[in-house]
Backbone as ProteinMPNN parsed JSONL, in Angstrom:
{"seq_chain_A": "MQREVTDTDGTTWTCVQAFSGLSDNAETKDAAQVKGEAGTYWVVCTPSGGAQSVRLKLQDEWETSYSDEALLNEIKAQQ", "coords_chain_A": {"N_chain_A": [[0.697, -1.328, -0.393], [1.583, 1.43, -1.387], [1.575, 4.636, -2.302], [2.516, 7.457, -4.578], [2.848, 11.176, -5.434], [3.165, 13.565, -7.215], [4.062, 17.637, -6.3], [3.688, 20.725, -7.398], [5.855, 22.295, -6.704], [7.811, 19.916, -7.763], [8.625, 18.332, -5.78], [8.397, 15.089, -4.465], [5.979, 12.849, -3.132], [5.997, 10.153, -1.278], [3.97, 7.926, 0.226], [2.597, 5.926, 2.685], [0.335, 3.323, 4.549], [-0.101, 4.062, 7.999], [1.756, 1.477, 10.07], [1.626, -0.504, 7.453], [4.831, -1.815, 6.835], [5.129, -3.407, 8.59], [3.073, -5.902, 8.065], [1.126, -7.601, 5.944], [-1.946, -8.431, 7.182], [-4.942, -8.801, 8.676], [-4.655, -7.375, 11.393], [-2.365, -5.409, 11.212], [-3.692, -3.989, 9.674], [-5.987, -2.586, 11.36], [-4.616, -1.724, 13.246], [-3.035, 0.974, 11.465], [-5.671, 1.88, 11.702], [-7.786, 4.86, 12.159], [-8.766, 5.463, 15.51], [-12.276, 5.195, 16.68], [-13.095, 6.141, 14.159], [-14.317, 5.033, 11.859], [-13.334, 3.215, 8.982], [-11.623, 4.451, 8.486], [-7.888, 5.771, 8.365], [-5.052, 6.0, 9.491], [-2.248, 7.869, 7.94], [1.226, 7.899, 5.86], [3.508, 10.501, 4.522], [6.696, 10.919, 3.194], [8.12, 13.095, 1.501], [10.464, 13.801, -0.891], [13.743, 15.236, -0.429], [13.983, 16.089, 1.267], [11.766, 17.569, 3.009], [9.191, 18.248, 5.46], [7.759, 15.693, 6.85], [4.527, 14.561, 6.843], [1.244, 13.093, 8.381], [-1.353, 11.828, 7.813], [-5.241, 11.065, 7.289], [-6.887, 9.804, 6.176], [-9.81, 8.203, 4.094], [-10.312, 4.875, 3.628], [-9.147, 2.516, 0.933], [-8.051, 4.473, -0.044], [-5.647, 4.28, -1.271], [-6.426, 4.052, -4.397], [-8.716, 5.723, -4.176], [-7.885, 8.661, -4.425], [-7.863, 11.769, -6.485], [-4.493, 12.509, -7.629], [-4.424, 15.216, -7.272], [-6.098, 15.933, -5.251], [-5.476, 13.909, -2.884], [-2.702, 15.616, -2.607], [-3.626, 18.033, -1.911], [-4.324, 17.184, 0.945], [-2.07, 16.358, 2.264], [-0.794, 19.353, 1.619], [-1.786, 20.762, 3.452], [-1.402, 19.863, 5.79], [0.75, 20.636, 6.759]], "CA_chain_A": [[-0.091, -0.164, 0.395], [2.094, 3.24, -1.562], [2.001, 5.681, -3.595], [3.658, 8.438, -5.251], [2.95, 12.461, -6.256], [4.808, 15.422, -7.528], [3.806, 18.323, -6.319], [4.315, 21.732, -8.432], [7.293, 22.423, -6.668], [8.772, 19.522, -7.739], [8.554, 16.883, -4.707], [7.787, 13.752, -4.831], [5.838, 12.632, -1.841], [5.645, 9.082, -0.937], [2.62, 7.724, 0.725], [1.791, 5.038, 2.585], [-0.68, 3.094, 5.262], [1.644, 3.697, 8.997], [1.957, -0.143, 9.898], [2.057, -1.826, 6.562], [5.664, -2.252, 6.369], [5.144, -4.976, 9.398], [2.499, -7.127, 7.401], [-0.406, -7.002, 5.262], [-3.001, -9.024, 8.022], [-5.915, -7.893, 9.532], [-3.761, -7.363, 12.772], [-1.995, -4.236, 10.739], [-4.78, -2.036, 9.014], [-6.662, -2.563, 12.524], [-3.216, -0.916, 13.541], [-3.79, 1.995, 11.503], [-7.45, 2.644, 11.988], [-8.302, 6.383, 13.117], [-9.827, 4.731, 16.645], [-13.103, 5.926, 16.656], [-13.297, 6.753, 12.722], [-14.886, 3.759, 11.43], [-13.146, 3.548, 7.599], [-10.345, 5.969, 8.351], [-6.798, 5.112, 8.081], [-3.364, 6.595, 9.476], [-0.96, 7.677, 6.345], [2.924, 8.775, 6.307], [3.72, 10.629, 3.269], [7.179, 11.588, 2.709], [9.422, 13.734, 0.747], [11.795, 13.609, -1.783], [14.512, 16.437, -0.498], [13.738, 16.451, 2.844], [10.795, 18.373, 4.319], [9.029, 17.304, 6.78], [6.353, 14.175, 6.968], [2.77, 14.504, 7.129], [0.858, 12.372, 8.92], [-2.946, 12.19, 7.518], [-6.672, 10.774, 7.896], [-7.631, 9.664, 4.739], [-10.621, 7.219, 4.052], [-9.925, 3.654, 3.688], [-8.974, 2.616, 0.258], [-7.049, 5.773, -0.184], [-4.913, 4.352, -2.525], [-6.242, 4.411, -5.599], [-9.863, 5.831, -4.187], [-8.385, 9.948, -4.102], [-6.972, 11.64, -7.253], [-3.483, 12.47, -6.808], [-4.332, 16.507, -6.449], [-6.937, 15.822, -3.841], [-3.372, 13.691, -1.992], [-2.01, 16.537, -2.461], [-4.46, 19.044, -0.908], [-4.5, 17.711, 2.161], [-0.63, 17.012, 2.341], [-0.608, 20.596, 2.368], [-3.364, 21.574, 4.323], [-0.897, 19.113, 6.935], [2.039, 20.699, 6.298]], "C_chain_A": [[0.663, 1.084, 0.108], [2.001, 3.455, -2.145], [2.756, 7.293, -4.048], [3.036, 9.247, -5.131], [3.799, 13.078, -5.868], [3.813, 15.844, -7.069], [3.964, 19.537, -7.144], [5.544, 21.962, -8.197], [8.479, 21.613, -7.159], [9.214, 17.419, -7.03], [7.767, 16.31, -5.273], [7.074, 13.649, -3.79], [5.494, 10.869, -2.124], [5.214, 8.239, 0.967], [2.444, 6.698, 1.711], [1.523, 4.654, 4.341], [0.216, 2.913, 6.568], [0.925, 1.875, 9.332], [2.188, -0.779, 9.341], [3.177, -2.185, 6.58], [5.298, -3.594, 7.878], [3.994, -6.201, 9.326], [1.455, -6.945, 6.792], [-1.971, -8.159, 5.766], [-3.623, -8.016, 8.352], [-5.277, -6.644, 10.791], [-3.463, -5.171, 12.592], [-3.399, -3.705, 10.42], [-5.393, -2.423, 9.762], [-5.854, -1.384, 13.193], [-3.144, 0.617, 13.559], [-4.838, 2.741, 11.437], [-7.193, 3.688, 12.831], [-8.728, 5.768, 14.398], [-11.231, 6.071, 16.579], [-13.998, 6.267, 14.73], [-13.518, 4.989, 12.077], [-14.168, 4.377, 8.981], [-12.186, 5.205, 7.598], [-8.907, 5.453, 8.597], [-5.238, 5.844, 8.695], [-2.576, 6.631, 7.562], [-0.417, 8.711, 6.932], [2.861, 9.375, 5.177], [4.789, 11.953, 3.776], [7.906, 12.254, 1.431], [10.315, 13.751, 1.098], [12.377, 15.169, -1.117], [14.372, 16.69, 1.114], [13.215, 17.188, 3.744], [10.53, 17.147, 5.297], [7.986, 16.511, 6.63], [5.265, 14.801, 7.421], [2.274, 13.004, 7.452], [-1.148, 12.326, 8.437], [-3.961, 11.247, 7.712], [-6.969, 10.631, 6.435], [-8.618, 8.188, 4.996], [-9.988, 6.313, 3.248], [-9.951, 3.667, 1.472], [-8.62, 4.123, -0.679], [-5.744, 6.005, -1.122], [-5.238, 4.331, -4.159], [-8.038, 5.411, -5.312], [-9.704, 8.035, -3.91], [-7.461, 10.078, -5.451], [-5.331, 12.38, -6.888], [-3.442, 14.505, -6.527], [-5.097, 16.707, -5.198], [-5.821, 14.722, -2.66], [-3.107, 14.802, -2.023], [-2.363, 18.223, -1.291], [-4.623, 18.81, 0.572], [-2.966, 16.49, 2.659], [-0.805, 18.265, 2.364], [-1.313, 21.096, 3.215], [-2.524, 21.14, 5.757], [0.344, 19.777, 7.11], [2.662, 22.663, 7.167]], "O_chain_A": [[0.637, 1.939, 0.994], [2.238, 2.719, -3.103], [3.59, 7.906, -3.381], [2.025, 8.807, -4.582], [4.641, 13.245, -4.986], [2.752, 15.22, -7.081], [4.775, 19.16, -7.99], [6.394, 21.918, -9.087], [9.649, 21.996, -7.161], [9.63, 16.312, -7.372], [6.879, 16.532, -6.096], [7.435, 14.563, -3.049], [4.824, 10.468, -3.075], [5.731, 8.097, 2.074], [1.37, 6.334, 1.231], [2.096, 5.247, 5.255], [1.081, 2.038, 6.604], [-0.091, 1.339, 8.889], [2.817, -1.765, 9.725], [3.092, -3.374, 6.271], [5.366, -4.785, 7.574], [3.902, -7.142, 10.113], [0.755, -5.996, 7.144], [-2.813, -8.563, 4.965], [-3.305, -6.828, 8.403], [-5.482, -5.435, 10.903], [-3.894, -4.198, 13.21], [-4.014, -2.953, 11.177], [-6.058, -3.203, 9.08], [-6.348, -0.328, 13.589], [-3.149, 1.391, 14.516], [-4.946, 3.941, 11.185], [-6.598, 3.637, 13.907], [-9.711, 5.209, 13.911], [-11.175, 7.297, 16.48], [-15.16, 6.519, 14.41], [-12.705, 4.068, 12.011], [-14.442, 5.281, 8.192], [-12.144, 6.314, 7.063], [-8.953, 4.397, 9.227], [-4.405, 6.123, 7.833], [-2.473, 5.883, 6.59], [-0.712, 9.636, 7.688], [2.014, 8.828, 4.471], [4.546, 13.053, 4.274], [8.134, 11.587, 0.422], [10.959, 13.745, 2.146], [11.663, 16.166, -1.225], [14.795, 17.604, 1.822], [13.67, 17.514, 4.841], [10.998, 16.078, 5.688], [7.105, 17.106, 6.01], [5.231, 15.546, 8.401], [2.74, 11.98, 6.953], [-1.965, 13.007, 9.056], [-3.565, 10.361, 8.469], [-7.286, 11.577, 5.714], [-8.335, 7.305, 5.805], [-9.244, 6.647, 2.326], [-10.548, 4.508, 0.8], [-9.011, 4.519, -1.777], [-5.118, 6.981, -1.533], [-4.384, 4.569, -5.013], [-8.557, 5.773, -6.367], [-10.622, 8.743, -3.498], [-6.628, 9.232, -5.775], [-5.158, 12.758, -5.729], [-2.628, 15.04, -5.773], [-4.797, 17.486, -4.293], [-5.586, 15.185, -1.544], [-3.431, 15.224, -0.913], [-1.781, 18.965, -0.5], [-4.929, 19.69, 1.376], [-3.222, 15.793, 3.641], [-1.09, 18.545, 3.528], [-1.082, 22.246, 3.587], [-2.758, 21.788, 6.777], [1.077, 19.143, 7.869], [3.799, 23.092, 6.971]]}, "name": "protein", "num_of_chains": 1, "seq": "MQREVTDTDGTTWTCVQAFSGLSDNAETKDAAQVKGEAGTYWVVCTPSGGAQSVRLKLQDEWETSYSDEALLNEIKAQQ"}
């Protein structure tokens, strides 16, 4: 579960669902879920070039359901 988007400044953001590196089982998905918000998950986006990573709350299936522009808007809102 990884996705890359590039903003207008040429920064490439690599976004991964929190805890996705641990394993792909249901327990890992539960760990990434935002407490009290069904269908919402923590996603960490890390930029190229050393800028600050951001943590986003995104809806389930974020890797396919968000347009690049929508994902970049979420990142910008958290910077």
